[in-house]
C-alpha positions as CSV (number, residue, x, y, z in Angstrom):
1,M,13.7,1.0,10.4
2,N,14.3,2.1,6.6
3,A,12.6,5.2,5.1
4,H,11.7,3.0,2.1
5,Q,10.6,-0.6,2.3
6,S,9.0,-2.7,-0.6
7,T,7.6,-6.2,-1.3
8,T,6.3,-7.9,-4.5
9,V,3.2,-10.1,-4.5
10,A,3.1,-12.2,-7.5
11,A,0.0,-13.7,-9.0
12,S,1.0,-17.0,-8.1
13,D,1.5,-16.1,-4.6
14,D,-1.2,-17.1,-1.9
15,Q,-0.9,-13.6,-0.1
16,R,-3.4,-11.0,-1.1
17,P,-1.8,-7.5,-1.8
18,S,-4.2,-6.1,1.0
19,M,-2.6,-8.4,3.5
20,A,0.9,-7.7,2.1
21,V,0.2,-3.9,2.6
22,V,-0.7,-4.7,6.4
23,D,2.3,-7.1,7.0
24,L,4.8,-4.5,5.3
25,I,3.3,-1.5,7.6
26,S,3.5,-3.8,10.6
27,Q,7.1,-4.5,9.9
28,A,8.0,-0.8,9.2
29,T,6.4,0.4,12.1
30,G,7.1,-2.5,14.7
31,T,3.4,-2.6,15.3
32,N,1.3,-5.9,15.8
33,P,-1.0,-6.0,12.7
34,I,-4.0,-6.4,15.1
35,E,-3.0,-2.9,16.5
36,L,-3.0,-1.1,13.4
37,E,-5.9,0.9,12.2
38,P,-8.1,-1.3,9.9
39,L,-7.0,-1.1,6.3
40,Y,-10.6,-0.7,5.4
41,N,-10.7,2.8,7.2
42,V,-8.3,3.8,4.4
43,I,-9.2,1.9,1.3
44,D,-11.4,-1.0,0.6
45,P,-9.1,-4.1,0.7
46,D,-11.3,-6.0,-1.6
47,V,-11.2,-3.3,-4.2
48,L,-7.2,-3.3,-3.7
49,D,-7.1,-7.0,-4.2
50,S,-9.2,-7.1,-7.5
51,L,-7.4,-4.1,-8.9
52,C,-4.2,-6.3,-8.3
53,T,-5.6,-9.5,-9.8
54,S,-7.7,-8.1,-12.9
55,S,-6.7,-7.0,-16.2
56,S,-8.4,-3.4,-15.3
57,G,-5.5,-1.7,-16.8
58,F,-4.3,-0.1,-13.6
59,S,-0.6,0.7,-13.3
60,T,-0.3,2.5,-9.9
61,L,-2.3,3.2,-6.9
62,E,-1.0,5.4,-4.0
63,F,-2.9,6.0,-0.5
64,E,-1.7,6.8,3.1
65,Y,-1.8,4.4,5.9
66,A,-0.3,4.4,9.3
67,G,1.9,7.4,8.6
68,R,3.2,6.0,5.3
69,T,2.5,6.3,1.7
70,V,1.7,3.1,0.2
71,A,2.6,2.9,-3.4
72,V,1.1,-0.3,-5.2
73,E,2.3,-0.8,-8.8
74,Q,1.6,-3.6,-11.5
75,T,4.8,-5.1,-12.8
76,A,5.7,-8.1,-15.0
77,D,6.5,-10.3,-11.9
78,G,3.1,-9.3,-10.1
79,V,2.4,-6.4,-7.8
80,E,5.1,-4.3,-6.0
81,I,4.1,-2.8,-2.8
82,S,6.3,0.1,-1.4
83,L,6.4,2.3,1.4
84,E,7.8,5.9,2.1
85,T,7.3,7.6,5.2
86,V,5.1,10.7,5.0
87,T,7.0,13.9,5.9
88,I,4.9,17.0,6.7
89,G,5.8,19.8,4.5
90,A,7.8,17.7,2.1
91,T,7.2,18.3,-1.6
92,G,4.6,16.1,-2.9
93,A,3.8,14.5,0.4
94,S,1.2,15.2,3.0
95,A,0.2,13.8,6.7
96,D,-3.5,14.2,6.0
97,A,-5.0,10.8,6.8
98,E,-8.1,11.8,5.0
99,S,-6.4,11.9,1.7
100,E,-8.2,10.0,-1.2
101,P,-6.2,6.9,-2.8
102,T,-5.2,7.9,-6.4
103,V,-5.1,5.5,-9.3
104,S,-3.0,6.0,-12.6
105,E,-3.6,4.1,-15.8
């Protein structure tokens, strides 16, 4: 298992960014997607999908899910989703599952 994994969801893809997050977490943790905590407990999947398909001006979004920091970034090719393992006590990282998502413009 890699500490860093990423995928890109292009605007022309059929896969929604919220589902790409679940799939990437599932692969990274070796957990069946239906056994994961529901994504909506962490972030509203509809909001995530709408941010990624709208011209809202968002550039990045970060949140914690299943022991990973999920970074969603708007790119020229679509939306890049990357994971980093949350390390307790690491600079700039926290294992607080109740942390709020952050959005940068």
